[in-house]
Backbone and ligand atoms as CSV (ligand in chain L), in Angstrom:
chain,resi,resn,atom,element,x,y,z
A,1,MET,N,N,0.840,-1.186,0.000
A,1,MET,CA,C,0.000,0.000,0.000
A,1,MET,C,C,0.882,1.245,0.000
A,2,ILE,N,N,0.650,2.103,-0.956
A,2,ILE,CA,C,1.367,3.392,-0.956
A,2,ILE,C,C,0.404,4.463,-0.449
A,3,ILE,N,N,0.826,5.202,0.572
A,3,ILE,CA,C,-0.008,6.267,1.129
A,3,ILE,C,C,0.743,7.600,1.016
A,4,ASN,N,N,0.108,8.537,0.360
A,4,ASN,CA,C,0.691,9.872,0.224
A,4,ASN,C,C,-0.129,10.903,0.991
A,5,GLY,N,N,0.573,11.802,1.656
A,5,GLY,CA,C,-0.075,12.846,2.445
A,5,GLY,C,C,-0.301,14.133,1.670
A,6,PRO,N,N,-0.465,15.236,2.399
A,6,PRO,CA,C,-0.955,16.479,1.823
A,6,PRO,C,C,-0.069,17.074,0.726
A,7,ASN,N,N,-0.753,17.593,-0.257
A,7,ASN,CA,C,-0.158,18.320,-1.395
A,7,ASN,C,C,0.520,17.407,-2.415
A,8,LEU,N,N,0.601,16.127,-2.115
A,8,LEU,CA,C,1.263,15.219,-3.065
A,8,LEU,C,C,0.343,14.882,-4.234
A,9,ASN,N,N,-0.945,15.248,-4.137
A,9,ASN,CA,C,-1.830,15.139,-5.294
A,9,ASN,C,C,-1.422,16.141,-6.387
A,10,LEU,N,N,-0.606,17.128,-6.022
A,10,LEU,CA,C,-0.193,18.143,-7.002
A,10,LEU,C,C,1.168,17.841,-7.631
A,11,LEU,N,N,1.676,16.626,-7.402
A,11,LEU,CA,C,2.974,16.272,-7.998
A,11,LEU,C,C,2.908,16.444,-9.510
A,12,GLY,N,N,3.978,16.998,-10.058
A,12,GLY,CA,C,3.989,17.289,-11.494
A,12,GLY,C,C,3.798,18.787,-11.719
A,13,LYS,N,N,3.001,19.399,-10.835
A,13,LYS,CA,C,2.729,20.845,-10.950
A,13,LYS,C,C,3.413,21.598,-9.820
A,14,ARG,N,N,3.536,20.910,-8.655
A,14,ARG,CA,C,3.982,21.566,-7.433
A,14,ARG,C,C,5.511,21.657,-7.374
A,15,GLU,N,N,6.037,22.855,-7.250
A,15,GLU,CA,C,7.480,23.068,-7.113
A,15,GLU,C,C,8.297,22.009,-7.872
A,16,PRO,N,N,8.179,21.985,-9.209
A,16,PRO,CA,C,8.849,20.917,-9.972
A,16,PRO,C,C,10.365,20.880,-9.811
A,17,ASN,N,N,10.942,22.028,-9.410
A,17,ASN,CA,C,12.396,22.043,-9.169
A,17,ASN,C,C,12.775,21.149,-7.984
A,18,ILE,N,N,11.825,20.937,-7.064
A,18,ILE,CA,C,12.084,20.060,-5.905
A,18,ILE,C,C,11.491,18.671,-6.137
A,19,TYR,N,N,10.255,18.625,-6.652
A,19,TYR,CA,C,9.519,17.356,-6.671
A,19,TYR,C,C,9.413,16.713,-8.060
A,20,GLY,N,N,9.980,17.375,-9.105
A,20,GLY,CA,C,9.947,16.800,-10.448
A,20,GLY,C,C,8.674,17.143,-11.199
A,21,SER,N,N,8.629,16.731,-12.471
A,21,SER,CA,C,7.502,17.143,-13.312
A,21,SER,C,C,6.581,15.980,-13.687
A,22,LEU,N,N,6.847,14.816,-13.114
A,22,LEU,CA,C,5.988,13.645,-13.373
A,22,LEU,C,C,4.816,13.654,-12.389
A,23,THR,N,N,3.618,13.322,-12.849
A,23,THR,CA,C,2.515,13.178,-11.886
A,23,THR,C,C,2.675,11.821,-11.195
A,24,PHE,N,N,2.039,11.672,-10.028
A,24,PHE,CA,C,2.198,10.404,-9.314
A,24,PHE,C,C,1.522,9.272,-10.087
A,25,THR,N,N,0.425,9.589,-10.756
A,25,THR,CA,C,-0.275,8.563,-11.545
A,25,THR,C,C,0.623,8.046,-12.672
A,26,GLU,N,N,1.324,8.962,-13.333
A,26,GLU,CA,C,2.244,8.542,-14.414
A,26,GLU,C,C,3.338,7.639,-13.847
A,27,PHE,N,N,3.886,8.060,-12.702
A,27,PHE,CA,C,4.947,7.276,-12.064
A,27,PHE,C,C,4.424,5.899,-11.652
A,28,LEU,N,N,3.228,5.877,-11.066
A,28,LEU,CA,C,2.647,4.624,-10.570
A,28,LEU,C,C,2.411,3.635,-11.720
A,29,GLU,N,N,1.952,4.147,-12.853
A,29,GLU,CA,C,1.734,3.277,-14.019
A,29,GLU,C,C,3.037,2.580,-14.415
A,30,GLU,N,N,4.130,3.351,-14.404
A,30,GLU,CA,C,5.448,2.780,-14.748
A,30,GLU,C,C,5.842,1.689,-13.749
A,31,VAL,N,N,5.616,1.974,-12.477
A,31,VAL,CA,C,6.025,1.044,-11.415
A,31,VAL,C,C,5.185,-0.252,-11.488
A,32,ILE,N,N,3.888,-0.099,-11.732
A,32,ILE,CA,C,3.006,-1.268,-11.816
A,32,ILE,C,C,3.454,-2.182,-12.955
A,33,GLU,N,N,3.880,-1.561,-14.062
A,33,GLU,CA,C,4.378,-2.340,-15.206
A,33,GLU,C,C,5.688,-3.050,-14.874
A,34,LYS,N,N,6.519,-2.367,-14.098
A,34,LYS,CA,C,7.849,-2.886,-13.768
A,34,LYS,C,C,7.813,-4.009,-12.722
A,35,TYR,N,N,6.794,-3.972,-11.843
A,35,TYR,CA,C,6.709,-4.980,-10.777
A,35,TYR,C,C,5.376,-5.720,-10.837
A,36,PRO,N,N,5.179,-6.515,-11.921
A,36,PRO,CA,C,3.873,-7.175,-12.093
A,36,PRO,C,C,3.570,-8.180,-10.975
A,37,GLN,N,N,4.604,-8.612,-10.266
A,37,GLN,CA,C,4.408,-9.598,-9.189
A,37,GLN,C,C,3.876,-8.953,-7.907
A,38,VAL,N,N,3.841,-7.608,-7.880
A,38,VAL,CA,C,3.412,-6.899,-6.667
A,38,VAL,C,C,2.020,-6.300,-6.883
A,39,THR,N,N,1.140,-6.524,-5.922
A,39,THR,CA,C,-0.163,-5.841,-5.950
A,39,THR,C,C,-0.007,-4.530,-5.208
A,40,LEU,N,N,-0.132,-3.440,-5.954
A,40,LEU,CA,C,0.070,-2.118,-5.361
A,40,LEU,C,C,-1.244,-1.363,-5.265
A,41,ASP,N,N,-1.582,-0.934,-4.067
A,41,ASP,CA,C,-2.736,-0.054,-3.892
A,41,ASP,C,C,-2.208,1.330,-3.557
A,42,TYR,N,N,-3.030,2.333,-3.877
A,42,TYR,CA,C,-2.583,3.707,-3.672
A,42,TYR,C,C,-3.685,4.533,-3.029
A,43,PHE,N,N,-3.290,5.343,-2.054
A,43,PHE,CA,C,-4.230,6.247,-1.393
A,43,PHE,C,C,-3.531,7.568,-1.134
A,44,GLN,N,N,-4.229,8.659,-1.417
A,44,GLN,CA,C,-3.686,9.989,-1.102
A,44,GLN,C,C,-4.761,10.795,-0.400
A,45,SER,N,N,-4.360,11.545,0.617
A,45,SER,CA,C,-5.303,12.459,1.249
A,45,SER,C,C,-4.566,13.681,1.773
A,46,ASN,N,N,-5.298,14.783,1.793
A,46,ASN,CA,C,-4.773,16.016,2.393
A,46,ASN,C,C,-5.199,16.142,3.851
A,47,ILE,N,N,-5.917,15.119,4.322
A,47,ILE,CA,C,-6.531,15.187,5.662
A,47,ILE,C,C,-5.848,14.197,6.607
A,48,GLU,N,N,-5.325,14.714,7.701
A,48,GLU,CA,C,-4.555,13.888,8.648
A,48,GLU,C,C,-5.359,12.671,9.129
A,49,GLY,N,N,-6.621,12.903,9.543
A,49,GLY,CA,C,-7.440,11.805,10.065
A,49,GLY,C,C,-7.713,10.735,9.029
A,50,ALA,N,N,-7.843,11.129,7.778
A,50,ALA,CA,C,-8.096,10.152,6.707
A,50,ALA,C,C,-6.863,9.259,6.512
A,51,LEU,N,N,-5.683,9.834,6.708
A,51,LEU,CA,C,-4.449,9.044,6.587
A,51,LEU,C,C,-4.363,8.039,7.743
A,52,ILE,N,N,-4.755,8.491,8.934
A,52,ILE,CA,C,-4.755,7.603,10.107
A,52,ILE,C,C,-5.775,6.483,9.902
A,53,ASP,N,N,-6.969,6.832,9.424
A,53,ASP,CA,C,-7.998,5.806,9.157
A,53,ASP,C,C,-7.486,4.768,8.161
A,54,LYS,N,N,-6.787,5.225,7.125
A,54,LYS,CA,C,-6.284,4.284,6.111
A,54,LYS,C,C,-5.232,3.355,6.721
A,55,LEU,N,N,-4.367,3.895,7.580
A,55,LEU,CA,C,-3.359,3.044,8.242
A,55,LEU,C,C,-4.051,1.970,9.077
A,56,HIS,N,N,-5.119,2.349,9.803
A,56,HIS,CA,C,-5.873,1.368,10.606
A,56,HIS,C,C,-6.513,0.309,9.708
A,57,GLU,N,N,-7.021,0.769,8.563
A,57,GLU,CA,C,-7.753,-0.139,7.653
A,57,GLU,C,C,-6.826,-1.209,7.046
A,58,VAL,N,N,-5.643,-0.793,6.630
A,58,VAL,CA,C,-4.770,-1.742,5.924
A,58,VAL,C,C,-3.699,-2.357,6.835
A,59,GLY,N,N,-3.535,-1.785,8.024
A,59,GLY,CA,C,-2.384,-2.099,8.859
A,59,GLY,C,C,-2.383,-3.431,9.576
A,60,PHE,N,N,-3.435,-4.251,9.333
A,60,PHE,CA,C,-3.445,-5.580,9.950
A,60,PHE,C,C,-3.524,-6.686,8.908
A,61,SER,N,N,-3.532,-6.291,7.621
A,61,SER,CA,C,-3.684,-7.317,6.583
A,61,SER,C,C,-2.678,-7.181,5.440
A,62,TYR,N,N,-2.165,-5.980,5.207
A,62,TYR,CA,C,-1.247,-5.805,4.077
A,62,TYR,C,C,0.174,-6.254,4.451
A,63,ASP,N,N,0.974,-6.573,3.418
A,63,ASP,CA,C,2.364,-6.999,3.657
A,63,ASP,C,C,3.273,-5.829,3.990
A,64,GLY,N,N,2.959,-4.664,3.415
A,64,GLY,CA,C,3.833,-3.519,3.652
A,64,GLY,C,C,3.144,-2.219,3.299
A,65,ILE,N,N,3.580,-1.175,3.964
A,65,ILE,CA,C,3.047,0.168,3.696
A,65,ILE,C,C,4.222,1.090,3.397
A,66,ILE,N,N,4.094,1.847,2.306
A,66,ILE,CA,C,5.073,2.872,1.962
A,66,ILE,C,C,4.385,4.204,2.217
A,67,LEU,N,N,4.906,4.972,3.153
A,67,LEU,CA,C,4.215,6.196,3.582
A,67,LEU,C,C,5.066,7.439,3.347
A,68,ASN,N,N,4.521,8.345,2.548
A,68,ASN,CA,C,5.074,9.693,2.482
A,68,ASN,C,C,4.031,10.605,3.120
A,69,ALA,N,N,4.234,10.901,4.388
A,69,ALA,CA,C,3.249,11.704,5.131
A,69,ALA,C,C,3.402,13.192,4.834
A,70,ALA,N,N,4.340,13.526,3.937
A,70,ALA,CA,C,4.563,14.918,3.500
A,70,ALA,C,C,4.695,15.828,4.735
A,71,ALA,N,N,4.011,16.964,4.757
A,71,ALA,CA,C,4.215,17.926,5.858
A,71,ALA,C,C,3.812,17.358,7.218
A,72,TYR,N,N,2.868,16.398,7.237
A,72,TYR,CA,C,2.459,15.804,8.525
A,72,TYR,C,C,3.590,14.995,9.178
A,73,THR,N,N,4.575,14.612,8.361
A,73,THR,CA,C,5.765,13.944,8.907
A,73,THR,C,C,6.329,14.731,10.080
A,74,HIS,N,N,6.333,16.034,9.902
A,74,HIS,CA,C,7.045,16.910,10.834
A,74,HIS,C,C,6.165,17.403,11.983
A,75,THR,N,N,4.877,17.053,11.948
A,75,THR,CA,C,3.953,17.615,12.945
A,75,THR,C,C,3.075,16.587,13.651
A,76,SER,N,N,2.876,15.401,13.035
A,76,SER,CA,C,1.762,14.559,13.475
A,76,SER,C,C,2.146,13.446,14.453
A,77,ILE,N,N,1.872,13.694,15.721
A,77,ILE,CA,C,2.033,12.646,16.737
A,77,ILE,C,C,1.006,11.548,16.459
A,78,GLY,N,N,-0.161,11.931,15.965
A,78,GLY,CA,C,-1.226,10.963,15.658
A,78,GLY,C,C,-0.810,9.950,14.605
A,79,LEU,N,N,-0.115,10.401,13.580
A,79,LEU,CA,C,0.349,9.459,12.551
A,79,LEU,C,C,1.444,8.546,13.110
A,80,GLY,N,N,2.328,9.127,13.919
A,80,GLY,CA,C,3.375,8.320,14.554
A,80,GLY,C,C,2.764,7.235,15.428
A,81,ASP,N,N,1.754,7.608,16.216
A,81,ASP,CA,C,1.081,6.639,17.091
A,81,ASP,C,C,0.351,5.569,16.279
A,82,ALA,N,N,-0.227,5.962,15.154
A,82,ALA,CA,C,-0.963,5.001,14.307
A,82,ALA,C,C,-0.014,3.920,13.792
A,83,ILE,N,N,1.195,4.321,13.434
A,83,ILE,CA,C,2.178,3.348,12.938
A,83,ILE,C,C,2.575,2.378,14.047
A,84,LYS,N,N,2.666,2.909,15.260
A,84,LYS,CA,C,2.969,2.059,16.419
A,84,LYS,C,C,1.846,1.058,16.679
A,85,ALA,N,N,0.604,1.493,16.392
A,85,ALA,CA,C,-0.579,0.699,16.745
A,85,ALA,C,C,-0.847,-0.456,15.776
A,86,ILE,N,N,-0.328,-0.364,14.555
A,86,ILE,CA,C,-0.647,-1.390,13.546
A,86,ILE,C,C,0.456,-2.447,13.477
A,87,GLU,N,N,0.184,-3.503,12.702
A,87,GLU,CA,C,1.152,-4.611,12.613
A,87,GLU,C,C,2.005,-4.557,11.345
A,88,THR,N,N,1.420,-4.046,10.268
A,88,THR,CA,C,2.137,-4.021,8.983
A,88,THR,C,C,3.321,-3.051,9.053
A,89,PRO,N,N,4.510,-3.501,8.616
A,89,PRO,CA,C,5.665,-2.592,8.643
A,89,PRO,C,C,5.506,-1.417,7.666
A,90,VAL,N,N,5.996,-0.269,8.123
A,90,VAL,CA,C,5.900,0.964,7.339
A,90,VAL,C,C,7.309,1.415,6.951
A,91,VAL,N,N,7.502,1.691,5.662
A,91,VAL,CA,C,8.735,2.339,5.225
A,91,VAL,C,C,8.389,3.792,4.904
A,92,GLU,N,N,9.098,4.690,5.564
A,92,GLU,CA,C,8.885,6.133,5.352
A,92,GLU,C,C,9.671,6.576,4.124
A,93,VAL,N,N,9.028,7.293,3.227
A,93,VAL,CA,C,9.760,7.817,2.067
A,93,VAL,C,C,9.537,9.325,1.922
A,94,HIS,N,N,10.529,9.965,1.329
A,94,HIS,CA,C,10.402,11.358,0.910
A,94,HIS,C,C,11.079,11.516,-0.439
A,95,ILE,N,N,10.490,12.362,-1.238
A,95,ILE,CA,C,11.037,12.632,-2.569
A,95,ILE,C,C,12.320,13.450,-2.435
A,96,SER,N,N,12.248,14.482,-1.622
A,96,SER,CA,C,13.404,15.369,-1.442
A,96,SER,C,C,14.246,14.904,-0.251
A,97,ASN,N,N,15.460,15.396,-0.193
A,97,ASN,CA,C,16.311,15.143,0.974
A,97,ASN,C,C,15.940,16.174,2.033
A,98,THR,N,N,15.076,15.765,2.936
A,98,THR,CA,C,14.535,16.702,3.927
A,98,THR,C,C,15.637,17.275,4.839
A,99,PHE,N,N,16.744,16.543,4.963
A,99,PHE,CA,C,17.843,17.032,5.821
A,99,PHE,C,C,18.658,18.127,5.140
A,100,ALA,N,N,18.484,18.260,3.833
A,100,ALA,CA,C,19.189,19.325,3.111
A,100,ALA,C,C,18.304,20.563,2.993
A,101,ARG,N,N,17.126,20.519,3.645
A,101,ARG,CA,C,16.175,21.629,3.533
A,101,ARG,C,C,16.008,22.336,4.891
A,102,GLU,N,N,14.926,23.057,5.059
A,102,GLU,CA,C,14.729,23.836,6.286
A,102,GLU,C,C,14.808,22.931,7.519
A,103,GLU,N,N,15.224,23.547,8.628
A,103,GLU,CA,C,15.395,22.826,9.897
A,103,GLU,C,C,14.109,22.093,10.334
A,104,PHE,N,N,12.937,22.719,10.115
A,104,PHE,CA,C,11.693,22.088,10.587
A,104,PHE,C,C,11.405,20.781,9.855
A,105,ARG,N,N,12.075,20.561,8.704
A,105,ARG,CA,C,11.876,19.292,7.980
A,105,ARG,C,C,12.809,18.184,8.487
A,106,HIS,N,N,13.682,18.524,9.430
A,106,HIS,CA,C,14.621,17.518,9.947
A,106,HIS,C,C,13.963,16.625,10.998
A,107,GLN,N,N,12.838,17.111,11.551
A,107,GLN,CA,C,12.113,16.360,12.580
A,107,GLN,C,C,11.091,15.447,11.920
A,108,SER,N,N,11.021,14.175,12.357
A,108,SER,CA,C,9.991,13.267,11.834
A,108,SER,C,C,9.353,12.481,12.967
A,109,PHE,N,N,8.017,12.513,13.024
A,109,PHE,CA,C,7.292,11.680,13.985
A,109,PHE,C,C,7.051,10.279,13.431
A,110,ILE,N,N,7.443,10.074,12.165
A,110,ILE,CA,C,7.262,8.775,11.508
A,110,ILE,C,C,8.493,7.886,11.743
A,111,SER,N,N,9.679,8.483,11.554
A,111,SER,CA,C,10.935,7.699,11.544
A,111,SER,C,C,11.125,6.746,12.727
A,112,PRO,N,N,10.847,7.176,13.990
A,112,PRO,CA,C,11.121,6.258,15.103
A,112,PRO,C,C,10.270,4.996,15.063
A,113,ASN,N,N,9.168,5.060,14.321
A,113,ASN,CA,C,8.244,3.924,14.278
A,113,ASN,C,C,8.286,3.181,12.942
A,114,ALA,N,N,9.125,3.644,12.047
A,114,ALA,CA,C,9.192,3.038,10.710
A,114,ALA,C,C,10.229,1.920,10.689
A,115,ARG,N,N,10.042,0.980,9.755
A,115,ARG,CA,C,11.061,-0.071,9.583
A,115,ARG,C,C,12.337,0.549,9.025
A,116,GLY,N,N,12.175,1.541,8.150
A,116,GLY,CA,C,13.320,2.234,7.568
A,116,GLY,C,C,12.861,3.506,6.892
A,117,VAL,N,N,13.827,4.285,6.479
A,117,VAL,CA,C,13.531,5.584,5.864
A,117,VAL,C,C,14.337,5.713,4.574
A,118,ILE,N,N,13.664,6.123,3.498
A,118,ILE,CA,C,14.350,6.337,2.221
A,118,ILE,C,C,13.983,7.740,1.742
A,119,LEU,N,N,14.998,8.566,1.532
A,119,LEU,CA,C,14.671,9.936,1.135
A,119,LEU,C,C,15.732,10.523,0.223
A,120,GLY,N,N,15.264,11.454,-0.604
A,120,GLY,CA,C,16.199,12.237,-1.404
A,120,GLY,C,C,16.459,11.700,-2.795
A,121,PHE,N,N,15.804,10.618,-3.181
A,121,PHE,CA,C,16.052,10.022,-4.495
A,121,PHE,C,C,14.948,10.348,-5.505
A,122,GLY,N,N,14.212,11.412,-5.255
A,122,GLY,CA,C,13.093,11.736,-6.139
A,122,GLY,C,C,12.034,10.643,-6.024
A,123,LEU,N,N,11.266,10.454,-7.092
A,123,LEU,CA,C,10.214,9.422,-7.033
A,123,LEU,C,C,10.811,8.025,-6.896
A,124,GLN,N,N,12.087,7.906,-7.237
A,124,GLN,CA,C,12.766,6.606,-7.090
A,124,GLN,C,C,12.776,6.127,-5.626
A,125,SER,N,N,12.613,7.064,-4.687
A,125,SER,CA,C,12.531,6.674,-3.268
A,125,SER,C,C,11.441,5.622,-3.060
A,126,TYR,N,N,10.303,5.788,-3.769
A,126,TYR,CA,C,9.186,4.828,-3.627
A,126,TYR,C,C,9.594,3.462,-4.176
A,127,GLU,N,N,10.316,3.497,-5.309
A,127,GLU,CA,C,10.726,2.235,-5.929
A,127,GLU,C,C,11.718,1.491,-5.036
A,128,LEU,N,N,12.618,2.239,-4.421
A,128,LEU,CA,C,13.581,1.615,-3.501
A,128,LEU,C,C,12.851,1.003,-2.305
A,129,ALA,N,N,11.760,1.653,-1.887
A,129,ALA,CA,C,10.966,1.114,-0.766
A,129,ALA,C,C,10.296,-0.201,-1.188
A,130,ILE,N,N,9.783,-0.256,-2.407
A,130,ILE,CA,C,9.180,-1.510,-2.902
A,130,ILE,C,C,10.241,-2.613,-2.892
A,131,GLN,N,N,11.431,-2.253,-3.397
A,131,GLN,CA,C,12.513,-3.250,-3.443
A,131,GLN,C,C,12.882,-3.724,-2.037
A,132,SER,N,N,12.829,-2.833,-1.068
A,132,SER,CA,C,13.173,-3.229,0.307
A,132,SER,C,C,12.183,-4.290,0.811
A,133,PHE,N,N,10.908,-4.157,0.428
A,133,PHE,CA,C,9.929,-5.171,0.846
A,133,PHE,C,C,10.145,-6.486,0.087
A,134,LEU,N,N,10.533,-6.380,-1.199
A,134,LEU,CA,C,10.717,-7.597,-1.993
A,134,LEU,C,C,11.912,-8.404,-1.498
A,135,GLN,N,N,12.885,-7.711,-0.924
A,135,GLN,CA,C,14.079,-8.417,-0.441
A,135,GLN,C,C,13.879,-8.923,0.966
L,1,DQA,C1,C,8.134,15.615,1.352
L,1,DQA,C2,C,9.005,16.514,2.243
L,1,DQA,C3,C,8.145,17.285,3.236
L,1,DQA,O1,O,8.963,18.113,4.047
L,1,DQA,C4,C,7.169,18.168,2.493
L,1,DQA,O2,O,6.317,18.818,3.399
L,1,DQA,C5,C,6.388,17.425,1.456
L,1,DQA,C6,C,7.050,16.398,0.665
L,1,DQA,C7,C,8.971,14.914,0.274
L,1,DQA,O3,O,8.482,13.908,-0.255
L,1,DQA,O4,O,10.073,15.361,-0.063
L,1,DQA,O5,O,5.236,17.746,1.191
L,1,DQA,O6,O,7.557,14.606,2.178
């Protein structure tokens, strides 16, 4: 399950110098073709509670969750607690290298509860997360 947080629905249009010019749907189509052995579901929301609800919904039955909580990464104790509460392992991803950006992006409420963190490789961060589950 790939879960994207706020503003990631605007990928392709949003600050392309940081996040690239591909839409997430275009990227996902490529990935689905490349990994036919993997069943990939996708969910995006701009609403913190909806992201928590989705983690609860899939977090006891799916093999893995790839989560880019976007700005909520840096603010949401609720999302951090949700990851602690579920059984499915979560890999945290970010498109940009958050440590090379503003100080407030260096804090993550996701990382302490994640199986691992992959960041800074553009959309390839998601693909590396898929590979981590396959291995
Ligand atoms: C992001 C990094 C966050 O700091 C930012 O708020 C985002 C995207 C990334 O993928 O690089 O919206 O999670």
